[in-house]
Backbone bond lengths (Angstrom), bond angles and torsions (degrees), N, CA, C in turn:
res aa  C-N    CA-C-N  psi(-1)  N-CA   C-N-CA  omega(-1)  CA-C   N-CA-C  phi
1 M - - - 1.464 - - 1.591 107.91 -
2 A 1.368 112.71 129.43 1.446 118.35 -178.17 1.603 111.99 -57.19
3 K 1.248 114.78 150.79 1.519 115.61 171.04 1.422 115.21 -68.27
4 V 1.377 115.30 -46.15 1.435 121.15 -168.57 1.557 107.08 -114.58
5 S 1.388 118.56 127.21 1.421 120.23 172.06 1.520 107.38 -99.60
6 V 1.412 114.87 123.67 1.503 121.77 178.85 1.583 99.71 -96.39
7 V 1.329 114.58 119.22 1.364 124.01 175.92 1.613 111.90 -106.98
8 I 1.286 115.54 116.89 1.529 118.68 176.09 1.426 113.65 -119.15
9 P 1.399 113.17 111.40 1.430 113.34 -179.93 1.696 106.04 -88.71
10 V 1.285 113.06 143.41 1.574 114.05 -178.65 1.544 108.33 -146.22
11 Y 1.317 109.13 134.97 1.460 120.82 -179.88 1.628 106.79 -130.93
12 N 1.328 114.34 106.84 1.541 112.93 -177.24 1.455 113.88 53.93
13 G 1.365 114.10 50.18 1.501 120.89 -176.29 1.453 110.33 -113.78
14 A 1.292 125.44 31.65 1.489 126.78 -179.01 1.464 109.29 -59.56
15 A 1.389 119.17 -31.76 1.490 121.30 -174.31 1.388 118.37 -78.24
16 T 1.480 112.48 -21.86 1.406 117.25 -179.72 1.528 122.90 -116.79
17 I 1.381 114.18 -17.17 1.470 124.14 -170.05 1.440 109.64 -60.34
18 R 1.449 119.45 -31.96 1.503 120.89 -178.55 1.525 109.35 -62.50
19 R 1.292 118.04 -42.72 1.524 120.86 -175.48 1.514 109.39 -72.62
20 A 1.361 117.94 -33.40 1.555 118.79 175.17 1.558 108.16 -65.29
21 L 1.292 115.18 -47.90 1.527 115.25 -179.25 1.545 115.49 -64.63
22 A 1.305 107.92 -36.90 1.523 115.37 176.27 1.573 111.21 -54.28
23 S 1.357 111.63 -43.29 1.450 116.47 -177.36 1.585 113.58 -72.65
24 V 1.342 117.33 -21.78 1.384 122.54 171.13 1.390 112.15 -71.58
25 F 1.506 117.88 -49.08 1.402 123.20 -174.17 1.582 108.60 -67.56
26 A 1.347 117.87 -13.12 1.356 117.69 -178.03 1.518 116.78 -96.66
27 Q 1.434 111.51 5.87 1.392 113.23 175.26 1.392 124.31 -68.69
28 S 1.306 119.01 141.35 1.536 122.76 -177.84 1.457 116.03 -66.25
29 C 1.428 113.20 -22.84 1.456 118.03 165.29 1.522 114.83 -80.75
30 S 1.347 116.52 138.90 1.401 116.01 -179.94 1.527 115.11 -113.16
31 D 1.360 114.71 -7.13 1.419 122.51 -173.86 1.557 108.66 -83.83
32 Y 1.314 118.88 67.95 1.507 120.80 179.00 1.486 110.00 -150.81
33 E 1.395 114.39 165.35 1.337 124.90 178.77 1.632 104.04 -120.53
34 V 1.287 115.39 157.02 1.492 121.15 176.14 1.509 112.09 -121.20
35 V 1.368 119.97 113.50 1.410 124.92 176.43 1.503 107.12 -110.77
36 V 1.349 122.63 119.22 1.394 128.33 177.07 1.528 105.96 -105.82
37 L 1.322 114.21 121.74 1.448 118.95 175.18 1.606 111.40 -98.93
38 D 1.247 114.30 104.32 1.518 113.22 175.05 1.511 110.32 -84.31
39 D 1.351 111.53 110.52 1.458 118.34 -170.60 1.547 112.57 -93.91
40 G 1.353 112.78 60.76 1.475 122.37 175.25 1.487 113.64 77.49
41 S 1.320 116.95 36.80 1.464 118.64 177.19 1.455 113.94 -58.46
42 T 1.331 120.05 150.51 1.443 126.41 176.21 1.485 110.25 -120.59
43 D 1.282 119.96 0.86 1.476 117.60 172.45 1.562 112.85 -99.72
44 D 1.219 122.13 -147.85 1.541 122.94 -171.50 1.544 108.56 -92.89
45 T 1.399 120.05 20.08 1.394 119.77 -179.57 1.608 111.86 -55.99
46 A 1.302 111.59 -46.94 1.530 114.94 -177.24 1.515 117.56 -60.45
47 S 1.364 114.13 -33.51 1.432 115.77 172.46 1.386 117.01 -72.65
48 V 1.327 117.34 -39.35 1.458 128.79 170.35 1.577 112.03 -47.37
49 L 1.330 114.09 -53.30 1.328 125.92 -176.30 1.560 111.68 -65.81
50 A 1.321 114.80 -45.06 1.443 119.35 174.64 1.413 116.91 -52.09
51 G 1.404 120.22 -28.77 1.371 122.34 179.39 1.524 119.55 -67.85
52 Y 1.428 109.41 -9.72 1.530 114.05 -176.56 1.544 108.64 -93.05
53 G 1.217 119.17 -2.88 1.493 120.87 178.15 1.446 111.44 52.91
54 D 1.381 112.42 -138.16 1.596 114.46 -171.52 1.602 107.13 -86.74
55 R 1.302 120.18 15.42 1.457 118.74 170.58 1.551 112.88 -72.14
56 I 1.253 117.81 -15.64 1.469 125.42 179.49 1.542 107.86 -142.08
57 R 1.347 110.99 158.34 1.553 119.48 175.54 1.538 105.17 -110.92
58 V 1.234 118.79 121.09 1.408 126.55 179.65 1.398 110.33 -104.25
59 V 1.415 116.96 124.98 1.437 125.98 171.44 1.465 110.61 -117.35
60 S 1.311 118.51 131.42 1.480 123.77 -178.33 1.513 109.80 -112.04
61 Q 1.274 117.40 145.96 1.474 128.58 174.60 1.434 117.08 -151.34
62 P 1.233 125.77 157.98 1.584 124.30 171.42 1.468 105.52 -61.55
63 N 1.300 110.89 152.43 1.578 120.67 179.88 1.596 112.23 -51.73
64 R 1.260 113.31 121.81 1.511 115.09 178.95 1.599 107.98 -135.09
65 G 1.260 116.85 4.21 1.524 119.51 175.49 1.596 112.61 85.05
66 L 1.214 113.87 164.64 1.518 119.82 -170.05 1.522 115.00 -49.09
67 A 1.424 114.80 -48.27 1.467 115.94 -171.46 1.573 104.57 -66.80
68 G 1.302 119.11 -44.51 1.574 120.10 -178.87 1.442 110.31 -61.63
69 A 1.390 117.74 -37.55 1.473 122.41 -176.45 1.475 109.86 -66.24
70 R 1.355 115.77 -46.89 1.454 122.79 -176.40 1.511 109.36 -60.48
71 N 1.353 111.95 -50.75 1.529 116.54 179.22 1.388 116.03 -56.39
72 A 1.294 119.60 -45.13 1.493 125.61 172.43 1.442 113.30 -55.52
73 G 1.364 117.94 -43.66 1.466 128.75 179.52 1.550 106.61 -56.11
74 V 1.324 117.07 -50.30 1.524 123.53 -174.03 1.467 106.61 -69.15
75 R 1.379 122.65 -37.68 1.331 124.22 178.74 1.609 113.92 -61.08
76 A 1.325 111.30 -33.73 1.536 121.15 -177.12 1.595 104.11 -79.90
77 S 1.261 125.37 -10.42 1.440 124.83 -172.78 1.476 114.07 -108.50
78 G 1.365 113.56 168.30 1.548 111.79 -178.99 1.475 115.82 -137.46
79 G 1.333 118.12 15.44 1.474 119.52 -179.90 1.433 116.97 -68.91
80 E 1.343 118.64 159.91 1.461 117.16 174.19 1.551 113.82 -73.06
81 Y 1.332 117.20 -33.28 1.408 119.77 172.07 1.509 112.13 -112.52
82 V 1.229 119.81 152.75 1.403 128.74 -177.99 1.637 109.52 -118.99
83 A 1.378 108.86 126.54 1.565 112.75 176.59 1.584 103.54 -123.66
84 F 1.241 113.64 138.97 1.527 123.06 -178.00 1.565 107.43 -107.58
85 L 1.352 108.80 138.62 1.574 113.73 172.48 1.541 106.31 -140.11
86 D 1.396 112.69 123.04 1.458 114.69 173.95 1.482 112.95 -69.69
87 A 1.234 120.59 153.34 1.465 122.74 -175.36 1.588 116.27 -64.22
88 D 1.250 118.19 -16.17 1.433 120.70 178.18 1.549 112.42 -115.79
89 D 1.323 112.81 19.62 1.498 117.30 170.41 1.460 110.92 -111.14
90 E 1.448 119.51 173.06 1.335 123.69 179.04 1.430 112.79 -138.53
91 W 1.336 126.17 155.70 1.404 126.98 178.58 1.615 104.67 -111.84
92 M 1.378 116.26 148.40 1.478 120.45 159.99 1.486 111.69 -74.36
93 P 1.347 117.42 152.18 1.438 122.43 178.89 1.532 120.57 -41.69
94 E 1.307 117.75 -36.29 1.405 122.81 -178.73 1.464 117.04 -82.82
95 K 1.302 123.76 -4.81 1.396 131.54 -164.47 1.588 109.81 -55.91
96 L 1.261 118.77 -55.93 1.453 123.77 -179.97 1.466 115.39 -71.03
97 A 1.339 119.03 -39.30 1.424 119.96 -179.12 1.427 110.47 -65.69
98 R 1.373 122.07 -46.25 1.511 124.22 -175.02 1.477 105.35 -71.03
99 S 1.293 122.14 -36.78 1.485 117.26 -176.83 1.565 110.50 -74.02
100 A 1.284 117.43 -40.73 1.449 118.51 -180.00 1.641 108.90 -64.02
101 A 1.327 117.00 -36.32 1.397 118.75 176.42 1.468 117.04 -56.23
102 V 1.399 114.80 -39.16 1.449 118.17 178.25 1.431 113.91 -64.27
103 L 1.412 116.03 -41.19 1.496 122.35 -179.94 1.567 109.60 -64.98
104 D 1.339 112.16 -39.86 1.494 116.43 -177.27 1.484 108.92 -66.60
105 Q 1.255 120.01 -41.44 1.492 121.30 -175.26 1.524 116.31 -81.60
106 D 1.331 113.42 -21.65 1.517 118.17 179.13 1.643 112.18 -123.04
107 P 1.299 114.76 89.59 1.464 119.15 -177.33 1.572 114.58 -56.55
108 N 1.317 113.51 -22.58 1.513 116.31 -179.69 1.494 111.86 -89.86
109 C 1.218 118.30 -0.72 1.552 116.54 -178.97 1.591 103.28 -94.13
110 V 1.276 112.94 134.75 1.450 123.56 -171.36 1.536 107.25 -99.52
111 L 1.405 120.82 -30.76 1.313 123.50 -176.95 1.478 116.90 -153.10
112 V 1.268 117.54 136.96 1.468 121.00 -176.31 1.553 110.61 -120.69
113 Y 1.244 123.32 142.58 1.377 127.99 -177.63 1.616 111.36 -137.18
114 T 1.272 110.58 147.66 1.521 119.21 -178.81 1.600 109.67 -111.48
115 G 1.355 105.45 161.38 1.455 108.24 177.78 1.569 110.71 -74.20
116 A 1.362 114.66 159.26 1.436 118.86 -169.61 1.584 106.50 -126.32
117 L 1.302 116.67 149.06 1.486 124.17 176.07 1.471 105.86 -114.33
118 R 1.445 116.40 116.20 1.438 117.87 -179.86 1.491 108.71 -80.17
119 V 1.317 120.12 138.83 1.503 126.68 -173.36 1.467 105.76 -131.76
120 D 1.398 116.92 147.03 1.498 119.03 169.35 1.506 109.83 -80.66
121 L 1.412 110.24 -178.59 1.468 114.69 -177.18 1.424 118.33 -62.85
122 N 1.353 119.62 -12.03 1.443 126.73 173.76 1.438 112.64 -99.28
123 G 1.374 117.18 10.32 1.450 121.59 174.67 1.599 112.39 80.54
124 R 1.280 119.68 5.77 1.421 123.93 176.56 1.450 113.99 -81.63
125 P 1.458 118.93 134.14 1.425 118.00 -176.26 1.561 111.37 -60.37
126 M 1.331 118.30 140.89 1.365 123.17 176.64 1.566 111.48 -76.77
127 P 1.362 115.68 151.96 1.579 118.48 174.38 1.497 110.38 -72.03
128 N 1.237 117.05 168.09 1.460 125.98 170.22 1.559 107.96 53.45
129 Q 1.219 120.26 56.69 1.493 125.98 179.08 1.500 108.21 -62.32
130 D 1.325 118.22 133.01 1.478 120.55 -178.47 1.591 105.89 -93.77
131 S 1.277 113.19 118.26 1.431 120.83 -177.39 1.515 118.13 -113.54
132 Q 1.367 116.33 22.27 1.401 124.78 -170.40 1.482 111.88 -66.44
133 T 1.458 117.14 -23.88 1.442 111.95 177.84 1.494 115.02 -103.77
134 Q 1.404 116.32 0.39 1.446 118.44 -179.96 1.477 107.20 -85.11
135 G 1.461 109.67 136.85 1.411 115.85 -176.84 1.468 116.47 92.24
136 V 1.311 119.80 -12.06 1.482 123.33 177.08 1.525 105.55 -92.34
137 D 1.354 112.90 110.80 1.508 118.22 -169.48 1.519 110.53 -75.72
138 S 1.326 125.86 -42.74 1.435 122.79 179.19 1.486 110.42 -151.07
139 P 1.359 112.61 95.27 1.508 117.92 178.04 1.526 113.27 -63.63
140 T 1.337 116.22 130.76 1.475 110.64 175.94 1.513 109.74 -82.26
141 L 1.388 110.94 162.51 1.517 111.98 178.36 1.462 116.98 -50.37
142 A 1.355 111.37 -33.97 1.548 115.15 -176.34 1.502 106.12 -69.99
143 Q 1.346 124.70 -33.21 1.418 122.87 179.29 1.570 107.28 -71.43
144 M 1.147 117.80 -36.96 1.439 120.93 177.65 1.513 117.26 -69.15
145 L 1.224 115.55 -18.56 1.522 123.45 177.01 1.570 103.09 -98.84
146 E 1.328 126.06 11.30 1.409 123.83 169.91 1.530 113.43 -97.20
147 R 1.356 115.21 -28.30 1.463 114.12 -175.61 1.613 98.90 -160.22
148 P 1.299 113.05 163.33 1.522 123.26 174.34 1.606 110.68 -61.14
149 W 1.305 109.94 126.75 1.501 111.43 179.36 1.539 113.44 -100.25
150 N 1.374 109.93 98.30 1.503 116.88 -162.50 1.489 114.46 -78.87
151 V 1.233 114.06 72.75 1.500 121.64 176.32 1.569 106.61 -120.58
152 V 1.359 109.28 120.19 1.515 110.42 -175.08 1.642 106.73 -99.93
153 P 1.344 108.35 160.33 1.588 111.18 -169.81 1.429 113.83 -54.64
154 S 1.394 125.62 -38.07 1.411 126.19 174.11 1.473 115.47 -49.48
155 Q 1.321 114.86 -18.03 1.505 118.38 -177.80 1.565 111.57 -91.00
156 F 1.364 118.60 -24.82 1.436 118.66 -173.72 1.472 122.32 -109.82
157 M 1.328 112.90 160.25 1.452 122.40 178.48 1.502 104.37 -128.35
158 V 1.372 117.42 132.54 1.411 123.06 -177.76 1.456 114.59 -128.01
159 R 1.283 115.03 148.47 1.586 115.07 178.66 1.502 104.42 -69.31
160 R 1.355 115.66 146.88 1.510 115.55 -179.37 1.496 113.92 -74.58
161 E 1.457 118.59 -28.41 1.371 117.99 178.25 1.579 110.10 -64.02
162 V 1.294 115.39 -32.50 1.430 119.70 -178.13 1.554 110.70 -76.41
163 F 1.370 116.88 -40.72 1.426 120.47 174.00 1.498 109.96 -54.70
164 D 1.327 114.49 -44.14 1.554 111.23 -176.23 1.485 109.11 -77.22
165 R 1.348 121.47 -30.92 1.477 116.37 174.57 1.492 114.48 -60.09
166 C 1.378 113.81 -29.83 1.478 120.47 178.54 1.541 112.24 -76.50
167 G 1.304 116.80 -12.49 1.455 118.54 -176.04 1.634 112.83 79.69
168 G 1.357 111.80 16.64 1.431 116.55 178.75 1.648 106.33 70.59
169 F 1.318 106.24 -165.91 1.518 112.37 -179.99 1.621 110.91 -72.23
170 D 1.132 121.73 141.02 1.507 124.64 178.67 1.556 110.44 -69.86
171 E 1.302 115.34 110.29 1.528 118.67 -169.99 1.559 112.38 -78.08
172 R 1.281 113.29 5.65 1.416 117.30 171.18 1.622 112.91 -73.26
173 F 1.321 106.08 -17.44 1.463 116.55 171.87 1.520 106.19 -94.91
174 V 1.317 114.96 131.83 1.507 117.16 -176.64 1.580 106.73 -110.98
175 T 1.298 116.39 -42.79 1.512 119.42 -172.93 1.494 111.67 -125.50
176 S 1.275 123.17 -8.00 1.397 117.57 -175.25 1.669 111.21 -161.76
177 C 1.404 112.55 151.78 1.506 116.39 172.15 1.499 110.80 80.74
178 E 1.371 123.08 -14.17 1.380 118.73 -177.10 1.510 111.49 -61.76
179 D 1.502 117.95 -30.95 1.464 121.05 -173.03 1.505 104.43 -75.05
180 L 1.305 118.31 -42.79 1.602 125.07 -177.93 1.580 104.95 -56.27
181 Y 1.290 117.59 -53.91 1.390 121.45 -178.08 1.615 113.62 -64.36
182 F 1.143 119.66 -36.86 1.415 126.65 179.10 1.537 109.47 -65.33
183 L 1.361 117.10 -50.96 1.516 119.52 174.72 1.506 114.73 -54.53
184 L 1.338 116.29 -42.26 1.445 115.28 175.66 1.572 112.28 -64.29
185 N 1.249 119.03 -35.23 1.471 120.87 178.67 1.551 109.83 -72.48
186 G 1.349 115.21 -38.72 1.450 119.90 178.01 1.467 113.32 -63.10
187 R 1.446 115.37 -39.25 1.541 115.25 -179.07 1.509 113.51 -65.95
188 E 1.385 118.24 -15.72 1.426 124.87 174.86 1.550 113.44 -64.70
189 H 1.368 114.88 -26.12 1.346 119.59 -172.94 1.589 113.84 -102.89
190 G 1.345 118.48 5.50 1.499 119.54 177.79 1.494 106.48 152.99
191 H 1.379 116.16 179.06 1.316 120.17 -172.84 1.452 113.55 -93.99
192 F 1.406 119.04 158.53 1.399 125.10 174.09 1.535 117.96 -99.29
193 R 1.222 118.64 158.47 1.511 124.01 176.89 1.449 108.87 -129.95
194 S 1.406 116.67 157.43 1.375 115.26 -175.80 1.514 105.39 -130.90
195 V 1.349 119.72 146.67 1.452 125.48 163.26 1.550 109.02 -109.17
196 P 1.283 112.03 107.85 1.586 119.57 -166.82 1.529 113.04 -61.42
197 E 1.423 117.00 -27.40 1.463 114.82 -172.69 1.631 108.62 -63.59
198 L 1.406 112.41 156.32 1.443 118.32 -177.90 1.515 107.39 -80.82
199 L 1.238 120.59 95.80 1.526 124.94 -172.35 1.530 108.96 -106.83
200 M 1.206 120.60 8.77 1.567 124.73 -174.75 1.553 111.31 -144.76
201 R 1.250 115.69 131.62 1.483 117.97 -179.42 1.535 102.48 -105.61
202 K 1.364 118.28 121.58 1.470 127.42 -170.09 1.548 103.20 -107.93
203 T 1.423 120.44 108.00 1.446 123.32 175.29 1.473 109.51 -71.57
204 T 1.383 112.32 125.73 1.506 120.95 177.07 1.592 112.26 -96.68
205 R 1.239 118.43 124.21 1.280 121.98 -177.97 1.539 114.68 -107.77
206 P 1.395 123.29 161.68 1.389 123.76 175.66 1.519 108.00 -49.39
207 L 1.354 114.77 142.44 1.413 121.98 -178.91 1.564 115.86 -79.77
208 Y 1.362 116.53 -32.94 1.471 116.13 -173.97 1.666 101.00 -103.30
209 P 1.346 112.20 139.01 1.585 129.17 8.66 1.586 110.73 -99.46
210 K 1.313 119.49 -4.15 1.405 119.13 -172.06 1.511 113.85 -56.17
211 A 1.226 118.58 -40.84 1.564 122.26 178.85 1.463 112.04 -60.60
212 L 1.398 113.60 -35.05 1.421 116.21 -178.75 1.510 111.71 -76.82
213 E 1.252 115.86 -33.87 1.536 124.69 179.49 1.528 108.86 -71.07
214 R 1.206 119.49 -20.19 1.524 127.03 176.99 1.438 116.77 -81.96
215 E 1.272 117.45 -3.50 1.435 124.87 -168.39 1.680 109.14 -70.23
216 R 1.355 116.53 -35.27 1.310 118.05 176.88 1.610 114.15 -60.01
217 E 1.308 114.71 -42.10 1.426 120.44 -174.19 1.482 105.34 -78.61
218 C 1.329 123.13 -21.48 1.378 124.71 178.18 1.642 107.24 -72.16
219 E 1.282 113.26 -39.09 1.499 116.35 171.93 1.478 109.74 -64.74
220 L 1.240 123.86 -34.55 1.439 129.67 -178.27 1.609 107.72 -63.53
221 F 1.298 114.39 -42.59 1.375 127.53 -178.19 1.589 109.83 -59.83
222 V 1.409 111.31 -48.50 1.352 121.29 -179.85 1.510 108.32 -61.07
223 R 1.319 120.46 -44.58 1.507 123.16 -176.75 1.483 111.46 -65.79
224 L 1.403 116.59 -43.39 1.370 121.50 -179.96 1.585 114.45 -61.51
225 V 1.385 112.44 -43.64 1.429 117.61 -176.97 1.501 111.70 -68.48
226 R 1.445 113.12 -37.35 1.456 116.98 176.31 1.484 112.21 -60.54
227 V 1.365 119.84 -46.61 1.428 124.95 176.97 1.465 113.33 -61.70
228 R 1.333 120.01 -42.35 1.492 125.26 -175.73 1.525 110.70 -71.45
229 Y 1.325 120.44 -45.32 1.351 125.87 -165.52 1.568 116.33 -115.72
230 G 1.317 115.30 -11.39 1.502 122.62 179.61 1.499 115.58 54.61
231 A 1.269 116.40 -131.87 1.532 118.00 -170.91 1.589 112.11 -72.02
232 S 1.349 111.30 -21.01 1.477 114.76 175.89 1.507 117.20 -57.34
233 A 1.409 112.34 -26.21 1.464 116.77 -176.97 1.498 114.97 -98.34
234 T 1.306 110.13 18.33 1.632 116.21 179.67 1.514 109.17 -56.33
235 G 1.279 121.02 -44.92 1.479 126.44 -168.55 1.546 102.24 -71.91
236 L 1.401 121.21 -45.67 1.408 119.00 -177.29 1.561 109.53 -61.80
237 I 1.202 117.95 -47.06 1.487 123.10 -176.78 1.535 108.07 -60.31
238 R 1.327 118.92 -48.43 1.393 118.45 -179.65 1.454 111.19 -58.88
239 E 1.357 121.04 -43.66 1.414 126.41 -171.33 1.525 110.10 -77.68
240 F 1.298 115.73 -26.87 1.469 121.07 176.10 1.499 109.52 -70.36
241 R 1.341 117.32 -46.32 1.494 122.26 -176.02 1.531 104.46 -67.78
242 R 1.349 113.82 -35.64 1.606 112.25 -176.81 1.484 108.16 -64.95
243 M 1.316 114.27 -42.74 1.463 119.55 -178.28 1.460 112.48 -61.93
244 R 1.390 119.59 -43.30 1.415 124.35 176.24 1.567 112.48 -61.45
245 M 1.358 115.38 -34.93 1.464 122.11 -178.69 1.634 107.48 -67.29
246 K 1.349 110.33 -37.23 1.561 115.88 -177.31 1.538 103.87 -70.15
247 V 1.294 120.55 -40.61 1.434 117.75 -179.75 1.512 116.63 -65.97
248 M 1.357 113.51 -36.64 1.459 118.08 177.76 1.633 105.28 -68.26
249 R 1.177 118.26 -39.71 1.548 118.48 -175.24 1.392 107.52 -67.94
250 H 1.327 119.99 -41.01 1.558 124.32 -174.62 1.590 106.56 -69.11
251 M 1.276 116.18 -41.58 1.496 119.06 173.55 1.514 113.74 -62.45
252 A 1.327 116.13 -38.76 1.440 117.13 179.54 1.577 112.91 -66.52
253 R 1.372 112.61 -40.08 1.448 119.76 176.34 1.548 111.30 -59.67
254 T 1.374 112.54 -47.64 1.455 112.78 -179.33 1.585 116.77 -67.88
255 L 1.281 112.93 -32.07 1.450 119.02 174.15 1.519 113.79 -66.30
256 M 1.311 114.75 -38.81 1.443 117.97 179.26 1.562 108.76 -65.04
257 E 1.424 116.77 -45.33 1.426 116.86 -179.20 1.573 109.90 -64.36
258 E 1.246 121.29 -24.34 1.437 126.14 177.02 1.624 112.55 -79.64
259 G 1.326 116.24 -10.38 1.470 117.99 178.82 1.493 108.37 88.87
260 R 1.291 122.16 29.68 1.479 122.08 -175.63 1.434 113.89 -122.93
261 P 1.412 121.01 64.57 1.377 124.52 -167.80 1.589 113.15 -65.13
262 K 1.289 112.12 -31.60 1.582 112.35 179.76 1.568 109.39 -66.43
263 D 1.307 119.12 -38.76 1.445 116.59 -178.25 1.574 104.28 -79.01
264 A 1.200 124.25 -25.64 1.511 120.24 -179.75 1.532 105.47 -72.34
265 R 1.270 114.95 -41.90 1.590 116.97 177.83 1.562 111.09 -56.65
266 R 1.328 125.61 -36.92 1.422 128.64 174.05 1.584 108.53 -52.99
267 C 1.348 115.56 -45.46 1.488 122.60 -173.97 1.474 105.96 -74.59
268 L 1.329 118.71 -42.30 1.509 120.14 179.68 1.510 114.47 -66.10
269 A 1.281 114.24 -24.45 1.444 115.57 174.28 1.547 111.36 -64.26
270 R 1.341 112.00 -38.70 1.384 116.59 179.02 1.598 111.85 -70.73
271 V 1.333 114.97 -34.88 1.391 117.56 173.29 1.534 114.45 -54.69
272 I 1.349 112.47 -43.23 1.454 119.58 178.87 1.492 111.43 -65.79
273 H 1.417 113.98 -32.61 1.481 119.80 176.56 1.544 108.97 -60.32
274 Y 1.290 117.14 -41.38 1.479 121.36 -179.84 1.546 115.45 -81.10
275 Q 1.341 111.65 -25.04 1.555 113.45 178.86 1.531 108.45 -132.44
276 P 1.336 120.37 69.47 1.481 125.12 -170.07 1.560 104.89 -67.27
277 A 1.248 123.94 -23.96 1.427 125.46 179.59 1.469 120.55 -92.18
278 S 1.365 115.66 5.62 1.433 120.45 -176.08 1.449 112.68 -99.87
279 P 1.430 114.52 114.87 1.531 118.76 179.22 1.528 112.12 -57.77
280 K 1.351 116.62 -33.26 1.445 118.72 -176.35 1.537 114.02 -66.93
281 A 1.309 113.42 -31.57 1.411 119.71 178.44 1.547 107.99 -66.69
282 Y 1.299 120.37 -42.31 1.446 121.31 178.34 1.526 111.32 -68.58
283 R 1.318 117.07 -33.33 1.496 118.74 -176.29 1.542 105.01 -71.73
284 R 1.320 118.00 -43.19 1.621 115.83 177.31 1.624 106.82 -57.17
285 Y 1.316 114.23 -37.91 1.413 113.25 -177.64 1.428 115.69 -63.99
286 L 1.264 114.31 -42.94 1.510 119.91 -174.29 1.656 106.21 -73.45
287 K 1.225 118.30 -29.66 1.452 119.38 -177.93 1.614 110.97 -60.64
288 T 1.337 112.40 -23.72 1.561 119.00 -177.33 1.505 106.32 -66.38
289 F 1.317 120.87 -17.35 1.438 123.57 -177.47 1.465 111.63 -92.55
290 L 1.353 121.11 -6.69 1.452 123.97 -170.71 1.537 105.62 -95.67
291 P 1.356 118.46 150.44 1.434 123.72 -178.31 1.523 107.02 -53.99
292 A 1.249 121.64 151.04 1.339 128.32 -179.35 1.528 111.29 -67.66
293 R 1.239 119.37 141.16 1.512 120.23 171.95 1.481 112.99 -109.99
294 S 1.262 120.93 156.78 1.463 119.37 -179.92 1.566 109.76 -76.72
295 P 1.242 122.40 158.66 1.449 123.30 -176.69 1.497 107.55 -62.19
296 L 1.467 119.08 -36.12 1.463 121.92 177.91 1.505 110.55 -59.90
297 A 1.275 119.48 -44.44 1.413 118.90 -178.33 1.605 112.56 -68.82
298 A 1.351 113.82 -33.54 1.367 118.26 179.94 1.463 110.08 -65.60
299 S 1.344 119.79 -36.68 1.447 129.84 -174.90 1.495 108.35 -73.38
300 R 1.370 118.51 -32.40 1.417 120.98 175.99 1.612 116.04 -68.55
301 T 1.237 108.10 -32.30 1.544 116.91 172.32 1.450 116.53 -83.34
302 G 1.258 113.08 -11.32 1.481 115.42 -178.11 1.567 112.22 76.05
303 D 1.424 119.06 10.87 1.346 117.75 -174.39 1.607 109.72 -117.31
304 G 1.196 119.13 92.95 1.407 123.92 176.79 1.529 113.78 -107.69
305 E 1.309 111.26 18.84 1.478 112.80 -176.17 1.591 111.06 -87.72
306 A 1.303 113.09 147.44 1.501 120.71 175.46 1.464 111.49 -71.85
């Protein structure tokens, strides 16, 4: 049995799954198995995967979302450690070897994560890379309850026994927040370690409309965290909601620049949800009903705000 199970959930990922798999096959570590969970794809994903023969194990199911797909992939695997890779992400060649070495050397470590490089759809590094989690070796649960811990599944490797004790990813989350909630749960079972090198390439996609569609699950995350951790999660909830507000405001600004006031209005309604006492939030919202002005006119008045 392989030491590491690589679990790749994919939904309509025919355009990207080859790159993800190529990054797995390029690993310096060879003691791994690959389980690809086809989560009800309707494109050419199945035929692409069939071309790999017995190099991968393919499991298919009706669409259940990321949490359900990852859980099913883990159930179909058998490695001591589990590493996740999203179908549009890639690993550097040392990702598995460096991560497994940490778990081998520290029996009390339950999860290890590496640094990540955010790239655009063309593979170019994004500006203003967020490095807040890089170099932090072992966040305490108290630290994780102060602010969102932005580590995505493609960055981490977890012991199977701990994954099972956590009950896997909570399948009440379909498209968002399942990773944030899992990390909190996992930290209750032991400490984390980090490999600060950038050993994963995370593809960044346009925010709208998916970020807006995920708002319901973001509210679910807040409710579950509040119930589970009580007042100790006040900081996390406050910072999480602030982060969501900034995302909504950024999307609204971009959409207004693109001449899409109706779409911007949907985002600004969520900004008001997060800042109900902010006059500026209401002014931004009302501006979406005004006739569009040219960028030149806006610059002359000094008002280019969405």
